[in-house]
PDB file of the backbone (N, CA, C, O) and the ligand in Angstrom, with CONECT records:
HET     ZN  A 101       1
ATOM      1  N   MET A   1      87.442  48.112 114.582  1.00  0.00           N
ATOM      2  CA  MET A   1      88.395  47.096 114.134  1.00  0.00           C
ATOM      3  C   MET A   1      89.333  46.719 115.280  1.00  0.00           C
ATOM      4  O   MET A   1      89.761  47.567 116.063  1.00  0.00           O
ATOM      5  N   VAL A   2      89.637  45.428 115.352  1.00  0.00           N
ATOM      6  CA  VAL A   2      90.567  44.907 116.353  1.00  0.00           C
ATOM      7  C   VAL A   2      91.708  44.233 115.598  1.00  0.00           C
ATOM      8  O   VAL A   2      91.466  43.513 114.629  1.00  0.00           O
ATOM      9  N   THR A   3      92.928  44.455 116.024  1.00  0.00           N
ATOM     10  CA  THR A   3      94.076  43.797 115.400  1.00  0.00           C
ATOM     11  C   THR A   3      94.704  42.837 116.400  1.00  0.00           C
ATOM     12  O   THR A   3      95.010  43.209 117.532  1.00  0.00           O
ATOM     13  N   ILE A   4      94.889  41.602 115.966  1.00  0.00           N
ATOM     14  CA  ILE A   4      95.542  40.600 116.806  1.00  0.00           C
ATOM     15  C   ILE A   4      96.616  39.911 115.981  1.00  0.00           C
ATOM     16  O   ILE A   4      96.654  40.033 114.757  1.00  0.00           O
ATOM     17  N   GLU A   5      97.490  39.184 116.672  1.00  0.00           N
ATOM     18  CA  GLU A   5      98.517  38.437 115.968  1.00  0.00           C
ATOM     19  C   GLU A   5      98.157  36.958 116.050  1.00  0.00           C
ATOM     20  O   GLU A   5      97.877  36.429 117.126  1.00  0.00           O
ATOM     21  N   ILE A   6      98.171  36.306 114.896  1.00  0.00           N
ATOM     22  CA  ILE A   6      97.848  34.877 114.827  1.00  0.00           C
ATOM     23  C   ILE A   6      99.019  34.107 114.233  1.00  0.00           C
ATOM     24  O   ILE A   6      99.928  34.685 113.637  1.00  0.00           O
ATOM     25  N   GLN A   7      98.976  32.799 114.410  1.00  0.00           N
ATOM     26  CA  GLN A   7      99.973  31.933 113.782  1.00  0.00           C
ATOM     27  C   GLN A   7      99.858  32.063 112.267  1.00  0.00           C
ATOM     28  O   GLN A   7      98.757  32.032 111.718  1.00  0.00           O
ATOM     29  N   CYS A   8     100.987  32.207 111.603  1.00  0.00           N
ATOM     30  CA  CYS A   8     100.995  32.359 110.140  1.00  0.00           C
ATOM     31  C   CYS A   8     100.382  31.116 109.492  1.00  0.00           C
ATOM     32  O   CYS A   8     100.748  29.986 109.815  1.00  0.00           O
ATOM     33  N   LEU A   9      99.443  31.349 108.569  1.00  0.00           N
ATOM     34  CA  LEU A   9      98.747  30.240 107.915  1.00  0.00           C
ATOM     35  C   LEU A   9      99.608  29.563 106.864  1.00  0.00           C
ATOM     36  O   LEU A   9      99.441  28.372 106.598  1.00  0.00           O
ATOM     37  N   ASP A  10     100.529  30.312 106.263  1.00  0.00           N
ATOM     38  CA  ASP A  10     101.342  29.754 105.177  1.00  0.00           C
ATOM     39  C   ASP A  10     102.427  28.812 105.686  1.00  0.00           C
ATOM     40  O   ASP A  10     102.756  27.830 105.020  1.00  0.00           O
ATOM     41  N   CYS A  11     102.986  29.099 106.861  1.00  0.00           N
ATOM     42  CA  CYS A  11     104.108  28.291 107.368  1.00  0.00           C
ATOM     43  C   CYS A  11     103.765  27.589 108.677  1.00  0.00           C
ATOM     44  O   CYS A  11     104.643  27.000 109.307  1.00  0.00           O
ATOM     45  N   GLN A  12     102.496  27.642 109.096  1.00  0.00           N
ATOM     46  CA  GLN A  12     102.026  27.021 110.337  1.00  0.00           C
ATOM     47  C   GLN A  12     102.845  27.493 111.537  1.00  0.00           C
ATOM     48  O   GLN A  12     103.109  26.723 112.461  1.00  0.00           O
ATOM     49  N   GLY A  13     103.247  28.776 111.514  1.00  0.00           N
ATOM     50  CA  GLY A  13     103.913  29.362 112.665  1.00  0.00           C
ATOM     51  C   GLY A  13     105.402  29.067 112.759  1.00  0.00           C
ATOM     52  O   GLY A  13     106.035  29.432 113.749  1.00  0.00           O
ATOM     53  N   THR A  14     105.977  28.415 111.753  1.00  0.00           N
ATOM     54  CA  THR A  14     107.387  28.043 111.831  1.00  0.00           C
ATOM     55  C   THR A  14     108.315  29.125 111.291  1.00  0.00           C
ATOM     56  O   THR A  14     109.500  29.142 111.624  1.00  0.00           O
ATOM     57  N   GLY A  15     107.795  30.023 110.464  1.00  0.00           N
ATOM     58  CA  GLY A  15     108.634  31.029 109.821  1.00  0.00           C
ATOM     59  C   GLY A  15     109.359  30.486 108.598  1.00  0.00           C
ATOM     60  O   GLY A  15     109.970  31.242 107.843  1.00  0.00           O
ATOM     61  N   ILE A  16     109.288  29.190 108.410  1.00  0.00           N
ATOM     62  CA  ILE A  16     109.966  28.523 107.291  1.00  0.00           C
ATOM     63  C   ILE A  16     108.918  27.895 106.381  1.00  0.00           C
ATOM     64  O   ILE A  16     108.011  27.201 106.841  1.00  0.00           O
ATOM     65  N   TYR A  17     109.057  28.146 105.099  1.00  0.00           N
ATOM     66  CA  TYR A  17     108.160  27.547 104.122  1.00  0.00           C
ATOM     67  C   TYR A  17     108.901  26.446 103.374  1.00  0.00           C
ATOM     68  O   TYR A  17     110.049  26.621 102.967  1.00  0.00           O
ATOM     69  N   HIS A  18     108.234  25.317 103.199  1.00  0.00           N
ATOM     70  CA  HIS A  18     108.786  24.219 102.425  1.00  0.00           C
ATOM     71  C   HIS A  18     107.685  23.698 101.516  1.00  0.00           C
ATOM     72  O   HIS A  18     106.709  23.111 101.983  1.00  0.00           O
ATOM     73  N   GLY A  19     107.846  23.912 100.222  1.00  0.00           N
ATOM     74  CA  GLY A  19     106.857  23.462  99.245  1.00  0.00           C
ATOM     75  C   GLY A  19     107.496  22.565  98.214  1.00  0.00           C
ATOM     76  O   GLY A  19     108.597  22.053  98.415  1.00  0.00           O
ATOM     77  N   PHE A  20     106.792  22.374  97.093  1.00  0.00           N
ATOM     78  CA  PHE A  20     107.292  21.434  96.085  1.00  0.00           C
ATOM     79  C   PHE A  20     108.581  21.920  95.414  1.00  0.00           C
ATOM     80  O   PHE A  20     109.318  21.118  94.841  1.00  0.00           O
ATOM     81  N   ALA A  21     108.856  23.229  95.482  1.00  0.00           N
ATOM     82  CA  ALA A  21     110.040  23.776  94.814  1.00  0.00           C
ATOM     83  C   ALA A  21     111.301  23.661  95.657  1.00  0.00           C
ATOM     84  O   ALA A  21     112.409  23.860  95.159  1.00  0.00           O
ATOM     85  N   GLU A  22     111.126  23.334  96.962  1.00  0.00           N
ATOM     86  CA  GLU A  22     112.291  23.252  97.830  1.00  0.00           C
ATOM     87  C   GLU A  22     112.724  21.786  97.955  1.00  0.00           C
ATOM     88  O   GLU A  22     111.898  20.908  98.208  1.00  0.00           O
ATOM     89  N   PRO A  23     114.035  21.530  97.775  1.00  0.00           N
ATOM     90  CA  PRO A  23     114.523  20.150  97.923  1.00  0.00           C
ATOM     91  C   PRO A  23     114.302  19.642  99.355  1.00  0.00           C
ATOM     92  O   PRO A  23     114.057  20.429 100.270  1.00  0.00           O
ATOM     93  N   VAL A  24     114.392  18.329  99.535  1.00  0.00           N
ATOM     94  CA  VAL A  24     114.234  17.711 100.853  1.00  0.00           C
ATOM     95  C   VAL A  24     115.221  18.341 101.833  1.00  0.00           C
ATOM     96  O   VAL A  24     116.411  18.462 101.541  1.00  0.00           O
ATOM     97  N   GLY A  25     114.714  18.738 102.990  1.00  0.00           N
ATOM     98  CA  GLY A  25     115.581  19.287 104.019  1.00  0.00           C
ATOM     99  C   GLY A  25     115.887  20.764 103.870  1.00  0.00           C
ATOM    100  O   GLY A  25     116.621  21.331 104.680  1.00  0.00           O
ATOM    101  N   VAL A  26     115.333  21.395 102.843  1.00  0.00           N
ATOM    102  CA  VAL A  26     115.617  22.811 102.587  1.00  0.00           C
ATOM    103  C   VAL A  26     114.331  23.621 102.763  1.00  0.00           C
ATOM    104  O   VAL A  26     113.283  23.254 102.231  1.00  0.00           O
ATOM    105  N   GLY A  27     114.414  24.713 103.504  1.00  0.00           N
ATOM    106  CA  GLY A  27     113.288  25.616 103.662  1.00  0.00           C
ATOM    107  C   GLY A  27     113.666  27.011 103.216  1.00  0.00           C
ATOM    108  O   GLY A  27     114.847  27.346 103.120  1.00  0.00           O
ATOM    109  N   VAL A  28     112.659  27.822 102.944  1.00  0.00           N
ATOM    110  CA  VAL A  28     112.893  29.233 102.622  1.00  0.00           C
ATOM    111  C   VAL A  28     112.139  30.070 103.648  1.00  0.00           C
ATOM    112  O   VAL A  28     111.162  29.617 104.243  1.00  0.00           O
ATOM    113  N   ILE A  29     112.604  31.284 103.840  1.00  0.00           N
ATOM    114  CA  ILE A  29     111.927  32.177 104.781  1.00  0.00           C
ATOM    115  C   ILE A  29     110.534  32.483 104.243  1.00  0.00           C
ATOM    116  O   ILE A  29     110.369  32.868 103.085  1.00  0.00           O
ATOM    117  N   CYS A  30     109.548  32.307 105.093  1.00  0.00           N
ATOM    118  CA  CYS A  30     108.148  32.496 104.688  1.00  0.00           C
ATOM    119  C   CYS A  30     107.918  33.937 104.216  1.00  0.00           C
ATOM    120  O   CYS A  30     108.252  34.896 104.912  1.00  0.00           O
ATOM    121  N   LEU A  31     107.337  34.062 103.015  1.00  0.00           N
ATOM    122  CA  LEU A  31     107.073  35.390 102.460  1.00  0.00           C
ATOM    123  C   LEU A  31     105.941  36.088 103.205  1.00  0.00           C
ATOM    124  O   LEU A  31     105.919  37.315 103.301  1.00  0.00           O
ATOM    125  N   GLU A  32     105.006  35.309 103.727  1.00  0.00           N
ATOM    126  CA  GLU A  32     103.837  35.905 104.376  1.00  0.00           C
ATOM    127  C   GLU A  32     104.211  36.591 105.688  1.00  0.00           C
ATOM    128  O   GLU A  32     103.748  37.698 105.962  1.00  0.00           O
ATOM    129  N   CYS A  33     105.048  35.937 106.502  1.00  0.00           N
ATOM    130  CA  CYS A  33     105.386  36.478 107.833  1.00  0.00           C
ATOM    131  C   CYS A  33     106.842  36.915 107.931  1.00  0.00           C
ATOM    132  O   CYS A  33     107.284  37.369 108.987  1.00  0.00           O
ATOM    133  N   ASN A  34     107.585  36.783 106.844  1.00  0.00           N
ATOM    134  CA  ASN A  34     109.001  37.156 106.809  1.00  0.00           C
ATOM    135  C   ASN A  34     109.799  36.417 107.877  1.00  0.00           C
ATOM    136  O   ASN A  34     110.745  36.964 108.443  1.00  0.00           O
ATOM    137  N   GLY A  35     109.415  35.173 108.148  1.00  0.00           N
ATOM    138  CA  GLY A  35     110.164  34.331 109.074  1.00  0.00           C
ATOM    139  C   GLY A  35     109.759  34.460 110.523  1.00  0.00           C
ATOM    140  O   GLY A  35     110.272  33.729 111.370  1.00  0.00           O
ATOM    141  N   LYS A  36     108.853  35.368 110.832  1.00  0.00           N
ATOM    142  CA  LYS A  36     108.464  35.602 112.229  1.00  0.00           C
ATOM    143  C   LYS A  36     107.604  34.463 112.774  1.00  0.00           C
ATOM    144  O   LYS A  36     107.695  34.137 113.958  1.00  0.00           O
ATOM    145  N   GLY A  37     106.776  33.857 111.931  1.00  0.00           N
ATOM    146  CA  GLY A  37     105.879  32.792 112.371  1.00  0.00           C
ATOM    147  C   GLY A  37     104.499  33.294 112.745  1.00  0.00           C
ATOM    148  O   GLY A  37     103.571  32.498 112.888  1.00  0.00           O
ATOM    149  N   GLY A  38     104.347  34.591 112.906  1.00  0.00           N
ATOM    150  CA  GLY A  38     103.052  35.182 113.241  1.00  0.00           C
ATOM    151  C   GLY A  38     102.729  36.326 112.289  1.00  0.00           C
ATOM    152  O   GLY A  38     103.626  36.988 111.767  1.00  0.00           O
ATOM    153  N   ILE A  39     101.449  36.549 112.070  1.00  0.00           N
ATOM    154  CA  ILE A  39     101.007  37.668 111.236  1.00  0.00           C
ATOM    155  C   ILE A  39      99.898  38.408 111.969  1.00  0.00           C
ATOM    156  O   ILE A  39      99.183  37.833 112.790  1.00  0.00           O
ATOM    157  N   LYS A  40      99.772  39.669 111.665  1.00  0.00           N
ATOM    158  CA  LYS A  40      98.703  40.479 112.260  1.00  0.00           C
ATOM    159  C   LYS A  40      97.485  40.447 111.343  1.00  0.00           C
ATOM    160  O   LYS A  40      97.608  40.584 110.126  1.00  0.00           O
ATOM    161  N   ILE A  41      96.321  40.268 111.933  1.00  0.00           N
ATOM    162  CA  ILE A  41      95.080  40.368 111.174  1.00  0.00           C
ATOM    163  C   ILE A  41      94.161  41.357 111.881  1.00  0.00           C
ATOM    164  O   ILE A  41      94.216  41.514 113.101  1.00  0.00           O
ATOM    165  N   SER A  42      93.328  42.012 111.110  1.00  0.00           N
ATOM    166  CA  SER A  42      92.355  42.945 111.656  1.00  0.00           C
ATOM    167  C   SER A  42      90.961  42.427 111.366  1.00  0.00           C
ATOM    168  O   SER A  42      90.700  41.904 110.283  1.00  0.00           O
ATOM    169  N   TYR A  43      90.060  42.572 112.336  1.00  0.00           N
ATOM    170  CA  TYR A  43      88.695  42.114 112.133  1.00  0.00           C
ATOM    171  C   TYR A  43      87.738  43.002 112.916  1.00  0.00           C
ATOM    172  O   TYR A  43      88.134  43.735 113.822  1.00  0.00           O
ATOM    173  N   THR A  44      86.481  42.915 112.541  1.00  0.00           N
ATOM    174  CA  THR A  44      85.432  43.639 113.246  1.00  0.00           C
ATOM    175  C   THR A  44      84.667  42.646 114.111  1.00  0.00           C
ATOM    176  O   THR A  44      84.021  41.754 113.562  1.00  0.00           O
ATOM    177  N   PRO A  45      84.708  42.756 115.446  1.00  0.00           N
ATOM    178  CA  PRO A  45      83.964  41.832 116.306  1.00  0.00           C
ATOM    179  C   PRO A  45      82.462  41.914 116.018  1.00  0.00           C
ATOM    180  O   PRO A  45      81.931  42.981 115.709  1.00  0.00           O
ATOM    181  N   PHE A  46      81.791  40.764 116.127  1.00  0.00           N
ATOM    182  CA  PHE A  46      80.344  40.721 115.902  1.00  0.00           C
ATOM    183  C   PHE A  46      79.624  41.249 117.133  1.00  0.00           C
ATOM    184  O   PHE A  46      79.804  40.738 118.238  1.00  0.00           O
ATOM    185  N   THR A  47      78.813  42.268 116.933  1.00  0.00           N
ATOM    186  CA  THR A  47      78.083  42.852 118.058  1.00  0.00           C
ATOM    187  C   THR A  47      76.582  42.790 117.838  1.00  0.00           C
ATOM    188  O   THR A  47      75.820  43.430 118.563  1.00  0.00           O
ATOM    189  N   GLY A  48      76.149  42.022 116.837  1.00  0.00           N
ATOM    190  CA  GLY A  48      74.720  41.905 116.556  1.00  0.00           C
ATOM    191  C   GLY A  48      74.477  42.099 115.079  1.00  0.00           C
ATOM    192  O   GLY A  48      75.250  42.751 114.378  1.00  0.00           O
ATOM    193  N   ARG A  49      73.368  41.508 114.616  1.00  0.00           N
ATOM    194  CA  ARG A  49      73.047  41.555 113.199  1.00  0.00           C
ATOM    195  C   ARG A  49      72.749  42.981 112.759  1.00  0.00           C
ATOM    196  O   ARG A  49      72.074  43.729 113.467  1.00  0.00           O
ATOM    197  N   ILE A  50      73.250  43.349 111.601  1.00  0.00           N
ATOM    198  CA  ILE A  50      73.012  44.669 111.031  1.00  0.00           C
ATOM    199  C   ILE A  50      71.758  44.608 110.168  1.00  0.00           C
ATOM    200  O   ILE A  50      71.582  43.684 109.373  1.00  0.00           O
ATOM    201  N   ILE A  51      70.893  45.602 110.334  1.00  0.00           N
ATOM    202  CA  ILE A  51      69.620  45.635 109.616  1.00  0.00           C
ATOM    203  C   ILE A  51      69.829  46.165 108.192  1.00  0.00           C
ATOM    204  O   ILE A  51      70.509  47.170 107.983  1.00  0.00           O
ATOM    205  N   ARG A  52      69.220  45.456 107.204  1.00  0.00           N
ATOM    206  CA  ARG A  52      69.247  45.909 105.810  1.00  0.00           C
ATOM    207  C   ARG A  52      67.944  46.628 105.511  1.00  0.00           C
ATOM    208  O   ARG A  52      66.884  46.211 105.977  1.00  0.00           O
ATOM    209  N   ASP A  53      68.012  47.709 104.735  1.00  0.00           N
ATOM    210  CA  ASP A  53      66.780  48.415 104.385  1.00  0.00           C
ATOM    211  C   ASP A  53      66.373  48.161 102.935  1.00  0.00           C
ATOM    212  O   ASP A  53      65.419  48.766 102.446  1.00  0.00           O
ATOM    213  N   ASP A  54      67.095  47.264 102.237  1.00  0.00           N
ATOM    214  CA  ASP A  54      66.785  46.997 100.835  1.00  0.00           C
ATOM    215  C   ASP A  54      66.134  45.621 100.633  1.00  0.00           C
ATOM    216  O   ASP A  54      65.898  45.219  99.494  1.00  0.00           O
ATOM    217  N   ILE A  55      65.841  44.894 101.725  1.00  0.00           N
ATOM    218  CA  ILE A  55      65.287  43.539 101.633  1.00  0.00           C
ATOM    219  C   ILE A  55      63.918  43.500 102.299  1.00  0.00           C
ATOM    220  O   ILE A  55      63.748  44.016 103.404  1.00  0.00           O
ATOM    221  N   HIS A  56      62.924  42.877 101.619  1.00  0.00           N
ATOM    222  CA  HIS A  56      61.596  42.739 102.220  1.00  0.00           C
ATOM    223  C   HIS A  56      61.147  41.284 102.303  1.00  0.00           C
ATOM    224  O   HIS A  56      60.242  40.964 103.074  1.00  0.00           O
ATOM    225  N   THR A  57      61.771  40.385 101.513  1.00  0.00           N
ATOM    226  CA  THR A  57      61.370  38.983 101.482  1.00  0.00           C
ATOM    227  C   THR A  57      62.614  38.112 101.572  1.00  0.00           C
ATOM    228  O   THR A  57      63.647  38.428 100.983  1.00  0.00           O
ATOM    229  N   VAL A  58      62.505  36.988 102.330  1.00  0.00           N
ATOM    230  CA  VAL A  58      63.657  36.120 102.557  1.00  0.00           C
ATOM    231  C   VAL A  58      63.300  34.679 102.198  1.00  0.00           C
ATOM    232  O   VAL A  58      62.258  34.169 102.610  1.00  0.00           O
ATOM    233  N   TYR A  59      64.167  34.034 101.435  1.00  0.00           N
ATOM    234  CA  TYR A  59      64.054  32.619 101.083  1.00  0.00           C
ATOM    235  C   TYR A  59      65.299  31.891 101.573  1.00  0.00           C
ATOM    236  O   TYR A  59      66.262  32.526 102.003  1.00  0.00           O
ATOM    237  N   ARG A  60      65.283  30.557 101.509  1.00  0.00           N
ATOM    238  CA  ARG A  60      66.512  29.793 101.649  1.00  0.00           C
ATOM    239  C   ARG A  60      67.284  29.917 100.336  1.00  0.00           C
ATOM    240  O   ARG A  60      66.696  30.198  99.291  1.00  0.00           O
ATOM    241  N   SER A  61      68.585  29.711 100.389  1.00  0.00           N
ATOM    242  CA  SER A  61      69.418  29.792  99.190  1.00  0.00           C
ATOM    243  C   SER A  61      69.559  28.418  98.550  1.00  0.00           C
ATOM    244  O   SER A  61      69.747  27.415  99.237  1.00  0.00           O
ATOM    245  N   ARG A  62      69.465  28.387  97.235  1.00  0.00           N
ATOM    246  CA  ARG A  62      69.671  27.136  96.502  1.00  0.00           C
ATOM    247  C   ARG A  62      71.138  26.726  96.565  1.00  0.00           C
ATOM    248  O   ARG A  62      71.460  25.540  96.494  1.00  0.00           O
ATOM    249  N   GLY A  63      72.020  27.703  96.696  1.00  0.00           N
ATOM    250  CA  GLY A  63      73.444  27.432  96.771  1.00  0.00           C
ATOM    251  C   GLY A  63      74.230  28.544  96.131  1.00  0.00           C
ATOM    252  O   GLY A  63      73.672  29.578  95.764  1.00  0.00           O
ATOM    253  N   ASN A  64      75.531  28.337  95.994  1.00  0.00           N
ATOM    254  CA  ASN A  64      76.359  29.367  95.384  1.00  0.00           C
ATOM    255  C   ASN A  64      77.217  28.809  94.251  1.00  0.00           C
ATOM    256  O   ASN A  64      78.203  29.426  93.849  1.00  0.00           O
ATOM    257  N   PHE A  65      76.834  27.633  93.737  1.00  0.00           N
ATOM    258  CA  PHE A  65      77.586  26.984  92.669  1.00  0.00           C
ATOM    259  C   PHE A  65      76.695  26.947  91.449  1.00  0.00           C
ATOM    260  O   PHE A  65      75.713  26.205  91.424  1.00  0.00           O
ATOM    261  N   ILE A  66      77.021  27.740  90.428  1.00  0.00           N
ATOM    262  CA  ILE A  66      76.124  27.970  89.292  1.00  0.00           C
ATOM    263  C   ILE A  66      75.654  26.671  88.605  1.00  0.00           C
ATOM    264  O   ILE A  66      74.471  26.567  88.280  1.00  0.00           O
ATOM    265  N   PRO A  67      76.540  25.669  88.369  1.00  0.00           N
ATOM    266  CA  PRO A  67      76.051  24.455  87.682  1.00  0.00           C
ATOM    267  C   PRO A  67      74.941  23.714  88.426  1.00  0.00           C
ATOM    268  O   PRO A  67      74.122  23.055  87.785  1.00  0.00           O
ATOM    269  N   THR A  68      74.889  23.798  89.742  1.00  0.00           N
ATOM    270  CA  THR A  68      73.852  23.083  90.484  1.00  0.00           C
ATOM    271  C   THR A  68      72.690  23.995  90.861  1.00  0.00           C
ATOM    272  O   THR A  68      71.707  23.531  91.440  1.00  0.00           O
ATOM    273  N   GLY A  69      72.784  25.272  90.545  1.00  0.00           N
ATOM    274  CA  GLY A  69      71.674  26.175  90.798  1.00  0.00           C
ATOM    275  C   GLY A  69      72.004  27.209  91.844  1.00  0.00           C
ATOM    276  O   GLY A  69      72.672  26.932  92.839  1.00  0.00           O
ATOM    277  N   ILE A  70      71.514  28.421  91.592  1.00  0.00           N
ATOM    278  CA  ILE A  70      71.695  29.522  92.543  1.00  0.00           C
ATOM    279  C   ILE A  70      70.358  30.212  92.724  1.00  0.00           C
ATOM    280  O   ILE A  70      69.402  29.929  92.002  1.00  0.00           O
ATOM    281  N   GLY A  71      70.292  31.113  93.684  1.00  0.00           N
ATOM    282  CA  GLY A  71      69.087  31.915  93.855  1.00  0.00           C
ATOM    283  C   GLY A  71      68.162  31.336  94.906  1.00  0.00           C
ATOM    284  O   GLY A  71      68.508  30.366  95.580  1.00  0.00           O
ATOM    285  N   PRO A  72      66.962  31.941  95.050  1.00  0.00           N
ATOM    286  CA  PRO A  72      66.024  31.529  96.096  1.00  0.00           C
ATOM    287  C   PRO A  72      65.345  30.198  95.784  1.00  0.00           C
ATOM    288  O   PRO A  72      65.173  29.827  94.623  1.00  0.00           O
ATOM    289  N   ILE A  73      64.957  29.479  96.864  1.00  0.00           N
ATOM    290  CA  ILE A  73      64.243  28.207  96.717  1.00  0.00           C
ATOM    291  C   ILE A  73      63.283  28.060  97.889  1.00  0.00           C
ATOM    292  O   ILE A  73      63.538  28.557  98.986  1.00  0.00           O
ATOM    293  N   GLY A  74      62.161  27.359  97.635  1.00  0.00           N
ATOM    294  CA  GLY A  74      61.216  27.066  98.703  1.00  0.00           C
ATOM    295  C   GLY A  74      60.256  28.204  98.968  1.00  0.00           C
ATOM    296  O   GLY A  74      59.995  29.035  98.098  1.00  0.00           O
ATOM    297  N   ASN A  75      59.730  28.229 100.196  1.00  0.00           N
ATOM    298  CA  ASN A  75      58.766  29.245 100.588  1.00  0.00           C
ATOM    299  C   ASN A  75      59.480  30.456 101.165  1.00  0.00           C
ATOM    300  O   ASN A  75      60.600  30.359 101.665  1.00  0.00           O
ATOM    301  N   SER A  76      58.804  31.608 101.084  1.00  0.00           N
ATOM    302  CA  SER A  76      59.400  32.836 101.595  1.00  0.00           C
ATOM    303  C   SER A  76      58.788  33.228 102.929  1.00  0.00           C
ATOM    304  O   SER A  76      57.698  32.781 103.289  1.00  0.00           O
ATOM    305  N   ILE A  77      59.506  34.066 103.649  1.00  0.00           N
ATOM    306  CA  ILE A  77      58.974  34.750 104.827  1.00  0.00           C
ATOM    307  C   ILE A  77      59.296  36.230 104.677  1.00  0.00           C
ATOM    308  O   ILE A  77      60.104  36.606 103.827  1.00  0.00           O
ATOM    309  N   THR A  78      58.683  37.059 105.482  1.00  0.00           N
ATOM    310  CA  THR A  78      59.011  38.481 105.416  1.00  0.00           C
ATOM    311  C   THR A  78      60.330  38.732 106.142  1.00  0.00           C
ATOM    312  O   THR A  78      60.724  37.974 107.028  1.00  0.00           O
ATOM    313  N   TYR A  79      60.991  39.796 105.754  1.00  0.00           N
ATOM    314  CA  TYR A  79      62.245  40.174 106.411  1.00  0.00           C
ATOM    315  C   TYR A  79      62.000  40.440 107.902  1.00  0.00           C
ATOM    316  O   TYR A  79      62.845  40.132 108.742  1.00  0.00           O
ATOM    317  N   GLN A  80      60.839  41.012 108.216  1.00  0.00           N
ATOM    318  CA  GLN A  80      60.501  41.274 109.620  1.00  0.00           C
ATOM    319  C   GLN A  80      60.431  39.969 110.420  1.00  0.00           C
ATOM    320  O   GLN A  80      60.888  39.916 111.562  1.00  0.00           O
ATOM    321  N   ASP A  81      59.856  38.909 109.818  1.00  0.00           N
ATOM    322  CA  ASP A  81      59.807  37.610 110.498  1.00  0.00           C
ATOM    323  C   ASP A  81      61.211  37.033 110.683  1.00  0.00           C
ATOM    324  O   ASP A  81      61.532  36.450 111.719  1.00  0.00           O
ATOM    325  N   PHE A  82      62.042  37.213 109.643  1.00  0.00           N
ATOM    326  CA  PHE A  82      63.448  36.751 109.761  1.00  0.00           C
ATOM    327  C   PHE A  82      64.129  37.431 110.942  1.00  0.00           C
ATOM    328  O   PHE A  82      64.842  36.790 111.714  1.00  0.00           O
ATOM    329  N   LEU A  83      63.903  38.742 111.075  1.00  0.00           N
ATOM    330  CA  LEU A  83      64.534  39.490 112.166  1.00  0.00           C
ATOM    331  C   LEU A  83      64.027  39.026 113.531  1.00  0.00           C
ATOM    332  O   LEU A  83      64.710  39.182 114.543  1.00  0.00           O
ATOM    333  N   LYS A  84      62.814  38.450 113.547  1.00  0.00           N
ATOM    334  CA  LYS A  84      62.259  37.918 114.804  1.00  0.00           C
ATOM    335  C   LYS A  84      62.758  36.511 115.084  1.00  0.00           C
ATOM    336  O   LYS A  84      62.442  35.938 116.127  1.00  0.00           O
ATOM    337  N   GLY A  85      63.543  35.941 114.156  1.00  0.00           N
ATOM    338  CA  GLY A  85      64.144  34.626 114.400  1.00  0.00           C
ATOM    339  C   GLY A  85      63.570  33.503 113.572  1.00  0.00           C
ATOM    340  O   GLY A  85      64.015  32.363 113.705  1.00  0.00           O
ATOM    341  N   LYS A  86      62.591  33.782 112.713  1.00  0.00           N
ATOM    342  CA  LYS A  86      62.022  32.719 111.868  1.00  0.00           C
ATOM    343  C   LYS A  86      62.940  32.420 110.699  1.00  0.00           C
ATOM    344  O   LYS A  86      63.749  33.256 110.298  1.00  0.00           O
ATOM    345  N   LYS A  87      62.803  31.202 110.151  1.00  0.00           N
ATOM    346  CA  LYS A  87      63.546  30.804 108.969  1.00  0.00           C
ATOM    347  C   LYS A  87      62.556  30.223 107.965  1.00  0.00           C
ATOM    348  O   LYS A  87      61.641  29.497 108.353  1.00  0.00           O
ATOM    349  N   PRO A  88      62.726  30.534 106.671  1.00  0.00           N
ATOM    350  CA  PRO A  88      61.827  29.958 105.655  1.00  0.00           C
ATOM    351  C   PRO A  88      62.040  28.466 105.517  1.00  0.00           C
ATOM    352  O   PRO A  88      63.128  27.957 105.790  1.00  0.00           O
ATOM    353  N   LYS A  89      60.967  27.743 105.079  1.00  0.00           N
ATOM    354  CA  LYS A  89      61.069  26.289 104.903  1.00  0.00           C
ATOM    355  C   LYS A  89      61.649  25.960 103.531  1.00  0.00           C
ATOM    356  O   LYS A  89      61.813  24.787 103.195  1.00  0.00           O
TER     357      LYS A  89
HETATM  358 ZN    ZN A 101     104.806  32.374 107.748  1.00  0.00          ZN2+
END
């Protein structure tokens, strides 16, 4: 894990939050960064694809929105072919 400091997403680095509840010209101290303007985040750098041992067949995804359809679609390839760089049609 690596920890870095980034510009606060809630206040765009200003330390001051102004939303619909604040009158014109009035700001409140940002709750996310406590007015600092920056927040620390931790992440794991990508060092290469991790191999799964529970998958043997790979398809394209229909999507992730249930009303329009989810799950596999099209033709499949083997997981070994996917690891070699192939993609299913
Ligand atoms: Zn902030």
